[in-house]
C-alpha positions as CSV (number, residue, x, y, z in Angstrom):
1,M,0.0,0.0,0.0
2,A,2.9,2.3,0.7
3,F,3.9,2.1,-3.0
4,F,0.5,3.4,-4.1
5,D,0.6,6.1,-1.5
6,E,4.0,7.3,-2.8
7,L,2.8,7.0,-6.4
8,G,-0.3,9.1,-5.6
9,A,1.8,11.7,-3.8
10,K,4.3,11.9,-6.7
11,L,1.4,12.2,-9.2
12,T,-0.2,14.9,-7.0
13,K,3.1,16.8,-6.7
14,T,3.7,16.5,-10.5
15,G,0.2,17.7,-11.3
16,Q,0.6,20.7,-8.9
17,M,3.9,21.5,-10.6
18,T,2.3,21.3,-14.0
19,V,-0.6,23.5,-13.0
20,Q,1.9,26.0,-11.5
21,K,4.0,26.0,-14.6
22,A,0.9,26.6,-16.8
23,N,-0.2,29.4,-14.5
24,D,3.3,30.9,-14.7
25,L,3.3,30.6,-18.5
26,A,-0.1,32.3,-18.7
27,E,1.1,35.1,-16.4
28,V,4.4,35.6,-18.4
29,T,2.3,35.7,-21.6
30,K,0.0,38.3,-20.2
31,L,2.9,40.4,-19.0
32,N,4.7,40.1,-22.3
33,M,1.6,41.2,-24.1
34,R,1.1,44.2,-21.8
35,T,4.8,45.1,-22.3
36,G,4.3,45.1,-26.1
37,E,1.1,47.2,-25.7
38,L,3.0,49.8,-23.6
39,N,6.0,49.9,-25.9
40,K,3.7,50.5,-28.8
41,A,1.9,53.3,-26.9
42,I,5.2,54.9,-26.0
43,Q,6.3,54.8,-29.7
44,E,3.0,56.4,-30.7
45,H,3.4,59.1,-28.1
46,Y,7.0,59.8,-29.2
47,A,5.7,60.1,-32.8
48,K,3.0,62.5,-31.7
49,L,5.5,64.5,-29.7
50,G,7.8,64.6,-32.7
51,E,5.0,65.7,-35.1
52,R,3.9,68.3,-32.6
53,Y,7.5,69.6,-32.2
54,Y,8.0,69.7,-35.9
55,A,4.7,71.6,-36.4
56,L,5.7,74.2,-33.8
57,H,9.4,74.5,-34.6
58,A,10.1,73.5,-38.2
59,A,10.9,77.0,-39.2
60,G,13.5,77.4,-36.4
61,P,14.3,74.1,-34.7
62,E,16.9,73.8,-31.9
63,E,20.4,73.2,-33.3
64,D,20.6,69.6,-32.3
65,L,17.2,68.8,-34.0
66,A,17.8,70.9,-37.1
67,A,19.3,68.0,-39.1
68,I,16.3,65.8,-38.3
69,C,13.9,68.5,-39.3
70,G,15.8,69.0,-42.5
71,L,15.4,65.2,-43.3
72,I,11.7,65.5,-42.7
73,D,11.5,68.6,-45.0
74,K,13.3,66.7,-47.7
75,A,11.1,63.6,-47.4
76,N,7.9,65.8,-47.4
77,E,9.1,67.5,-50.6
78,E,9.8,64.2,-52.3
79,L,6.4,62.9,-51.2
80,E,4.7,66.0,-52.6
81,S,6.6,65.5,-55.9
82,I,5.5,61.8,-56.0
83,R,1.9,62.8,-55.3
84,L,1.9,65.3,-58.1
85,E,3.5,62.8,-60.5
86,L,0.9,60.2,-59.7
87,Q,-1.9,62.8,-60.3
88,R,-0.3,63.6,-63.7
89,I,0.0,59.9,-64.7
90,R,-3.5,59.1,-63.5
91,Q,-4.8,62.3,-65.1
92,L,-6.6,63.4,-61.9
93,K,-7.9,66.9,-61.5
94,V,-7.2,68.4,-58.1
95,C,-9.8,70.8,-56.8
96,P,-8.2,74.3,-56.1
97,A,-10.7,75.0,-53.4
98,C,-10.6,71.8,-51.2
99,G,-7.7,69.7,-52.7
100,A,-9.9,66.7,-53.5
101,E,-8.8,64.4,-56.4
102,N,-11.4,64.1,-59.2
103,P,-11.5,62.1,-62.4
104,S,-10.0,63.7,-65.5
105,D,-13.4,64.1,-67.2
106,A,-15.0,66.0,-64.2
107,S,-15.8,69.6,-64.6
108,F,-16.8,70.2,-61.0
109,C,-15.4,68.9,-57.7
110,S,-17.2,65.9,-56.2
111,K,-16.5,67.1,-52.7
112,C,-17.2,70.8,-52.8
113,S,-18.7,71.5,-56.3
114,A,-16.0,74.1,-57.2
115,A,-15.1,74.4,-60.9
116,L,-12.1,72.3,-61.8
117,P,-9.2,73.4,-64.1
118,E,-8.6,71.8,-67.4
119,L,-5.7,69.3,-67.4
120,P,-2.6,70.1,-69.5
121,P,-2.4,67.9,-72.5
122,R,-0.5,64.6,-72.0
123,P,2.8,64.4,-73.7
124,V,2.5,62.3,-76.9
125,E,4.9,59.4,-77.4
126,P,6.1,58.8,-80.9
127,G,3.8,56.3,-82.7
128,T,0.9,57.2,-80.4
129,R,-2.5,57.9,-82.0
130,F,-5.7,59.1,-80.5
131,C,-9.3,58.7,-81.6
132,A,-10.5,61.7,-83.6
133,S,-13.9,61.4,-82.0
134,C,-13.5,60.6,-78.3
135,G,-9.7,61.1,-77.7
136,A,-9.0,57.5,-76.5
137,K,-5.6,56.0,-77.2
138,I,-5.8,53.6,-80.1
139,A,-3.4,51.5,-82.1
140,E,-1.4,53.4,-84.7
141,T,-2.9,51.3,-87.6
142,A,-6.5,51.2,-86.2
143,Q,-9.3,52.0,-88.6
144,F,-11.9,52.2,-85.9
145,C,-11.8,53.3,-82.2
146,T,-12.1,50.4,-79.7
147,K,-13.8,52.7,-77.2
148,C,-16.4,54.6,-79.2
149,G,-16.3,52.7,-82.6
150,A,-15.8,55.8,-84.7
151,K,-14.1,55.4,-88.1
152,Q,-10.6,56.9,-88.0
153,P,-9.2,59.1,-90.8
154,P,-6.5,57.4,-92.8
155,L,-2.9,57.8,-91.6
156,E,-1.0,60.6,-93.4
157,A,1.9,59.3,-95.4
158,P,5.3,60.4,-93.9
159,E,7.0,63.1,-95.9
160,E,10.0,62.0,-97.8
161,N,13.2,64.1,-97.5
162,G,15.1,64.2,-100.6
């Protein structure tokens, strides 16, 4: 009977140790998750602090922060350049009143109804042809427009030099 009593005691002790280790693991996991949440919150607060500092002092930052503000200025200029290039490529009209992007065929802003400016003509690549009726890009040898179906005028023969 002593054997079974010892075995029962060992199993009880092992079970208690297993339960304790599981509880410890759960507690460690909770603490690690909370640590991650707090670190993320701190990083967000640092970012807000930096944005606020930049907004208040970008024109005249303290000497040791001027280089960082310069890097931010340079990155913002490049972002603006990219935004303008994307608008040009996608042929978007930007509302002069509210800054909203509108499709190229819009005459008035979809956000504030202000009149939109006309887009500058797209640069024409050599060998590019546009429909005489709707302006869609078509194949150089197309006889009909694939967008509106209009018959296209014949291609002009290239002038010979000589």
